[in-house]
C-alpha positions in Angstrom: 73.2 77.3 92.5 74.0 79.9 89.6 73.2 83.5 90.1 73.3 86.8 87.7 74.0 89.6 89.8 72.5 93.1 88.8 75.5 95.9 89.6 73.5 99.3 90.2 77.1 101.1 90.5 77.0 104.3 92.9 80.4 104.8 93.1 83.6 102.9 91.5 84.6 101.0 94.0 81.3 99.9 95.2 81.1 96.2 93.6 78.0 94.7 95.9 75.3 93.8 94.3 71.6 95.5 94.6 70.1 92.6 93.2 71.3 88.2 93.6 69.0 86.5 91.1 68.9 82.4 90.9 69.0 81.2 87.7 66.9 78.3 87.1 63.6 77.5 85.5 61.6 78.0 87.4 62.7 82.1 87.1 61.0 83.5 84.7 62.8 86.4 82.2 61.1 89.2 80.3 62.0 91.2 76.9 61.5 94.8 76.0 61.8 94.7 72.3 61.8 97.2 69.8 61.7 96.2 65.9 63.6 98.7 63.7 64.8 98.4 59.9 63.2 94.6 60.2 65.8 94.0 62.5 64.8 92.7 66.7 66.4 95.1 69.3 66.2 94.7 72.7 65.9 97.6 75.2 65.5 96.0 78.5 64.8 93.1 80.5 62.1 92.7 83.5 62.1 90.1 86.2 60.1 89.5 89.5 62.5 90.5 92.6 60.4 90.1 95.9 56.7 89.7 94.3 57.6 92.8 92.2 58.4 93.7 89.0 62.0 95.1 87.8 63.4 96.5 84.8 66.5 96.9 83.8 67.4 99.0 80.9 70.7 98.5 78.5 72.9 98.4 75.5 71.2 96.4 73.1 74.6 94.9 72.3 74.7 94.0 76.4 71.5 93.1 76.2 71.7 90.6 73.5 75.1 89.0 75.7 73.0 88.5 78.6 70.2 87.1 76.9 72.5 84.8 75.1 74.1 83.9 79.1 70.9 83.2 80.7 69.7 80.6 77.5 68.5 77.2 79.0 69.1 78.5 82.7 65.8 80.4 83.0 62.6 80.7 80.8 61.7 83.7 78.5 58.6 85.3 78.3 56.6 86.2 75.2 58.2 84.1 73.1 56.0 85.8 70.0 58.3 88.8 70.5 61.2 86.5 68.8 59.7 83.6 66.5 56.8 84.0 63.8 54.2 80.5 64.0 54.2 78.9 60.8 53.2 75.0 60.0 51.5 72.2 62.6 54.8 69.5 62.0 53.7 67.0 64.3 51.8 66.2 67.0 52.8 63.5 70.2 50.8 62.7 73.5 52.3 65.5 75.3 53.8 68.3 72.8 53.3 69.7 69.4 55.8 70.4 66.9 55.8 73.9 65.0 58.0 75.4 62.5 58.5 78.7 63.2 60.7 82.0 61.8 62.8 83.9 63.9 61.5 87.4 63.7 64.1 89.9 62.0 66.1 86.9 60.1 64.0 85.6 57.2 66.2 82.6 56.6 66.7 81.4 59.6 63.9 78.8 60.3 63.8 76.2 63.8 61.5 73.8 65.4 58.9 74.8 68.2 58.3 71.8 70.9 54.9 73.4 72.6 54.9 70.7 75.5 51.1 71.0 77.8 52.1 72.2 81.2 49.4 70.6 82.2 49.9 67.1 81.3 53.5 67.6 82.6 51.8 68.4 86.0 49.5 65.4 86.0 52.1 62.7 84.9 53.6 61.3 88.0 57.2 62.2 86.4 56.3 64.8 84.1 58.1 67.4 85.1 61.0 65.5 86.2 61.0 64.6 82.7 61.0 67.8 81.0 63.7 69.7 83.8 65.8 66.5 82.1 65.0 67.0 79.0 66.5 71.1 78.9 69.3 69.9 81.4 69.9 67.6 79.1 69.7 69.2 75.6 71.5 72.2 76.9 74.6 70.3 77.8 74.3 68.5 74.6 73.9 71.7 72.5 77.5 72.8 74.1 79.4 69.5 72.4 80.8 69.2 68.9 78.3 71.2 66.1 78.6 68.0 64.2 77.3 66.2 67.5 73.9 63.3 66.1 72.0 65.3 68.6 69.2 68.1 68.2 70.2 71.4 69.6 68.2 73.7 72.5 69.0 77.4 71.5 66.3 78.4 74.1 62.7 77.7 76.4 60.2 80.0 76.5 57.5 79.3 79.1 53.8 81.0 78.8 50.5 80.6 80.4 49.6 76.9 79.7 52.5 75.4 77.5 56.2 75.2 77.3 58.1 76.1 74.1 61.6 74.3 73.7 63.2 75.8 70.7 65.1 74.0 68.3 66.8 72.7 65.2 64.4 72.3 62.2 64.9 69.0 61.3 63.4 68.3 57.4 63.9 64.5 57.4 61.6 61.9 58.9 62.3 59.2 61.7 63.5 56.3 61.7 60.6 54.5 62.4 58.9 56.4 59.2 61.8 55.6 56.6 61.1 51.1 57.9 57.2 51.6 57.3 57.5 53.3 54.0 60.2 50.2 52.9 57.6 47.8 54.8 55.3 49.4 52.1 57.1 48.3 49.1 58.1 45.3 51.3 61.8 46.1 51.5 64.3 46.9 53.8 67.2 48.7 54.2 70.6 47.9 51.6 73.5 46.7 54.6 75.6 49.8 53.2 72.4 52.3 54.9 72.1 49.8 57.6 76.0 50.4 58.1 75.2 54.0 57.6 72.5 54.4 60.3 73.7 51.7 62.9 77.9 53.8 63.0 76.3 57.4 63.7 74.1 56.5 66.0 76.7 54.1 68.0 78.4 57.3 67.0 76.3 59.1 69.3 75.7 57.0 72.2 79.1 56.9 72.8 79.2 60.5 73.4 76.3 60.3 75.4 78.1 57.4 77.7 81.7 59.6 77.6 79.8 62.5 79.3 77.9 59.9 81.5 74.6 60.4 80.0 72.3 57.8 79.3 69.3 57.8 77.0 67.0 54.9 78.2 64.7 55.5 75.4 66.3 54.7 72.2 64.2 53.6 69.0 63.3 53.9 65.8 60.4 56.6 66.6 63.1 58.9 68.1 66.0 59.0 65.9 65.8 61.5 62.6 67.2 62.7 59.9 68.5 66.3 59.3 67.7 66.0 55.8 65.2 64.1 54.2 66.6 60.7 52.5 70.0 61.0 53.2 70.9 58.7 56.2 74.4 59.9 57.0 72.5 63.0 58.8 71.1 61.2 61.5 69.9 63.3 65.2 68.8 61.3 68.2 66.3 62.9 69.9 64.3 63.0 72.9 65.8 62.8 76.1 62.8 63.6 78.6 64.1 59.7 79.9 67.4 60.5 80.1 69.3 60.7 83.0 73.4 61.6 83.9 74.7 58.8 84.9 77.0 60.5 88.6 73.9 60.7 90.8 73.1 59.6 93.1 69.4 57.5 92.0 68.1 57.6 89.5 64.7 59.2 88.9 62.4 56.5 87.9 64.7 53.7 87.0 61.8 51.4 85.3 61.3 53.4 82.5 61.5 53.0 78.1 59.2 52.1 75.6 58.7 48.5 75.8 60.5 45.8 73.4 63.5 48.3 73.5 64.2 48.2 77.3 67.1 46.5 78.3 66.2 43.5 80.9 68.0 44.6 83.8 66.2 47.2 83.8 62.3 45.7 83.4 63.8 43.1 85.9 64.9 45.5 88.0 63.9 44.7 91.9 66.2 47.5 94.2 65.1 51.0 93.0 67.6 52.1 94.7 70.0 50.6 92.5 71.9 52.3 90.0 72.6 50.0 86.4 75.2 50.7 84.0 74.8 52.8 81.1 75.3 49.7 78.5 71.4 49.6 79.0 71.3 51.8 75.7 73.5 49.6 73.3 70.4 46.7 73.9 68.4 49.2 72.4 70.5 50.1 70.2 70.8 46.1 69.5 66.8 45.6 69.1 67.1 48.5 66.1 69.6 46.9 64.8 67.7 43.4 64.6 64.9 45.5 63.1 66.6 47.4 60.5 68.2 43.8 59.5 64.7 42.1 59.7 62.3 44.2 59.0 60.9 42.7 62.6 60.4 44.0 66.5 62.5 41.8 68.4 59.7 41.5 70.6 56.3 40.6 69.7 52.4 40.5 70.8 49.1 41.5 70.5 48.7 43.9 73.3 51.0 46.3 74.8 51.3 44.4 78.2 52.3 41.3 76.3 54.8 43.2 74.2 56.1 44.0 78.1 56.1 40.9 79.3 58.3 39.5 76.2 60.7 42.2 76.2 61.5 41.1 80.3 61.6 37.7 79.9 63.9 38.5 76.8 63.9 34.5 75.5 64.7 35.2 72.2 67.0 32.8 70.0 69.4 34.4 67.4 70.0 31.3 65.6 68.6 29.7 62.8 67.7 30.8 59.2 67.3 34.2 59.0 70.2 34.8 60.9 72.0 33.3 57.5 71.2 35.6 55.4 73.4 38.1 56.9 77.2 38.1 57.0 79.1 37.1 60.3 80.2 40.1 60.4 76.5 41.5 61.4 75.5 38.3 63.4 78.4 38.7 65.9 77.9 42.6 66.9 73.5 41.7 66.7 74.6 39.0 69.5 77.4 40.8 71.6 74.9 44.2 71.6 71.6 42.1 72.8 73.5 39.8 75.5 71.4 39.4 78.7 73.7 39.9 80.8 74.6 43.7 81.0 78.7 42.8 82.6 79.1 40.9 79.2 77.5 42.9 76.7 79.8 45.3 74.5 80.2 48.3 75.0 79.4 51.8 72.4 83.4 52.5 71.3 84.0 48.3 71.2 80.5 48.3 68.7 82.7 51.1 66.7 85.3 49.1 66.2 83.7 45.9 65.2 84.4 44.2 62.7 81.0 44.8 61.2 81.8 48.5 60.8 85.8 47.9 60.1 85.2 44.6 57.1 83.9 44.7 53.3 80.8 42.6 54.5 79.8 40.0 52.2 78.3 36.6 52.7 79.3 33.3 52.0 78.1 30.8 49.6 76.7 28.4 51.8 74.7 31.2 53.2 73.0 33.1 50.2 72.1 29.0 49.4 70.4 28.9 52.7 68.4 31.7 51.5 66.9 30.1 49.0 65.6 26.9 51.5 62.8 26.8 53.0 61.3 25.0 56.4 58.7 23.4 54.5 57.9 21.8 51.5 54.3 22.2 51.4 54.4 24.0 48.1 57.0 22.9 44.8 56.0 26.5 42.9 58.9 28.9 43.3 57.6 32.5 44.4 60.2 34.3 42.9 60.7 34.8 39.1 63.5 36.6 37.4 62.4 40.0 35.5 63.2 41.6 32.5 66.4 43.2 34.1 67.9 40.2 35.6 66.1 41.2 39.7 64.0 38.4 41.4 60.4 39.4 42.0 57.9 37.7 44.0 55.0 35.3 42.2 53.4 34.0 44.7 54.4 34.6 47.9 52.1 34.6 51.4 53.8 38.2 52.8 51.2 40.4 54.1 52.1 43.7 55.3 52.6 44.0 58.8 50.8 47.0 60.2 50.7 49.2 63.3 47.5 49.7 65.1 48.0 52.0 68.1 45.5 51.1 70.7 43.3 53.6 73.3 44.0 56.3 71.4 42.6 59.8 72.8 42.6 63.1 71.4 44.3 66.3 72.2 43.1 69.4 72.9 44.0 71.5 69.2 44.5 74.8 70.2 47.3 76.1 71.9 46.7 79.3 72.5 48.0 82.5 75.4 46.5 85.6 74.2 46.9 87.1 77.8 50.6 86.9 77.3 50.8 87.2 73.7 52.5 83.8 73.1 52.9 82.0 70.1 48.8 81.1 69.3 47.8 77.7 66.8 44.8 77.7 66.0 42.8 74.7 65.0 45.5 71.8 64.3 44.9 68.9 62.7 43.9 66.6 65.3 46.6 63.2 65.7 45.9 60.4 66.9 47.9 59.0 70.0 48.8 56.1 71.9 47.8 56.5 75.6 50.7 56.7 77.7 52.3 57.5 81.0 52.5 54.8 84.0 52.2 50.9 83.4 50.9 48.7 86.5 50.7 45.3 86.6 51.2 42.2 89.2 54.1 40.6 87.7 55.9 43.4 86.2 56.0 46.2 88.5 55.1 49.8 87.7 56.7 50.9 84.5 57.3 54.0 83.1 57.0 55.3 79.5 56.7 58.6 77.9 55.1 57.1 74.6 54.4 53.9 75.0 53.5 52.7 71.6 51.6 49.2 71.3 52.5 46.2 70.5 52.8 45.4 67.0 51.7 41.8 66.3 54.3 39.5 64.5 52.9 38.0 61.5 53.6 34.5 60.2 54.7 35.6 56.8 57.7 34.9 54.6 60.3 37.0 54.6 62.7 36.1 52.0 61.4 38.3 49.7 62.6 41.5 51.9 66.0 39.4 52.1 66.8 39.2 48.8 66.2 42.3 47.7 68.7 42.9 50.6 71.3 40.4 49.8 71.0 42.1 46.0 71.4 45.5 47.2 74.7 45.3 49.1 
């Protein structure tokens, strides 16, 4: 256990510490600050020691070094002494995200993830998930600054809320990007898919090299630092992540249905540890959705998606697969291999022909794109436009809507008046899906932080998607 030694030196040779303070997130350190000439100065810090509060003064520069050393090893109090709340950016099942400005640094904008303590305490694995997230984010934040992970700067604790101070990401989530394209009846270009998948796999490779499994990779947990710039990919939400060098995994059956590796869903002995290539299966599900615009597993309810995901009965073959390059087909199949012992690694995926070679489609595959499996109509559903592109004339295409079931409201206020913490009043309420532990006689218990309900896969033609996709290569 890490400790900081607070020395009260009576003589030069006296080096015995008067106080020994354990460094852990359950410990809280307060700061006494002063604003002078638009700068924030640290004057002293406070700890609780043997049920008493102890204040320690020092030079501002020394206290600043101490603050840097203590970041994410303990929690700090009085977030409002360091940051001003500006805007509510979003809201999930257990947290709000707020844009904040650092006091004394006008140009520094960050994000605060405000996590409800009551939610963590009620959830069976909530507190453990929070501690995991802080530990792993703290570890990853010390990696190369260009790593595709959100950076954790420090952690604050209020009466009712934990605050994680994070990078401010200005782009959308990958899920939002996909939804926007669906509204336009488009798919990402193959070039964009390649850029996104390469960064995602580079991030997963770094995680696996450092013995970390994410366990909840999905489009909602992939964001972009800048809007409309796919080369700024960031992996977020490490609440279900784990280090692989532990004796056994916390909540071993976890994830988001539709993106979970079969070895996790079919796990019987919870004492056994599965391999980190479970993340590669999740990446394969994301890859599939980027290529085709649909989820690999589908159903009308949450449990239907979970059951389909567990059975893992899919066939990567047929007309749809002919619409993508051979290199993409080969990589997708290797990522979605059901047997984890035979599944490709992140390093091997990055060395595949999909990333090495210029992607091409054979004339035979292009011709197959124009053939349908039924001949009930002789009408051509595509018509040439003035610029030579193809447009839809009478396609049976129906827009796919994501429907969230069991929606509930979250308390709209984060208010910590007694401790002078950030106060966010009257935030707009946002609907969210239910979450937590799923119990089913056939599936066993399965833990998910944010189980999005399943998407109904409509039996509609997606060839229009894929023609536009081909033309954008």
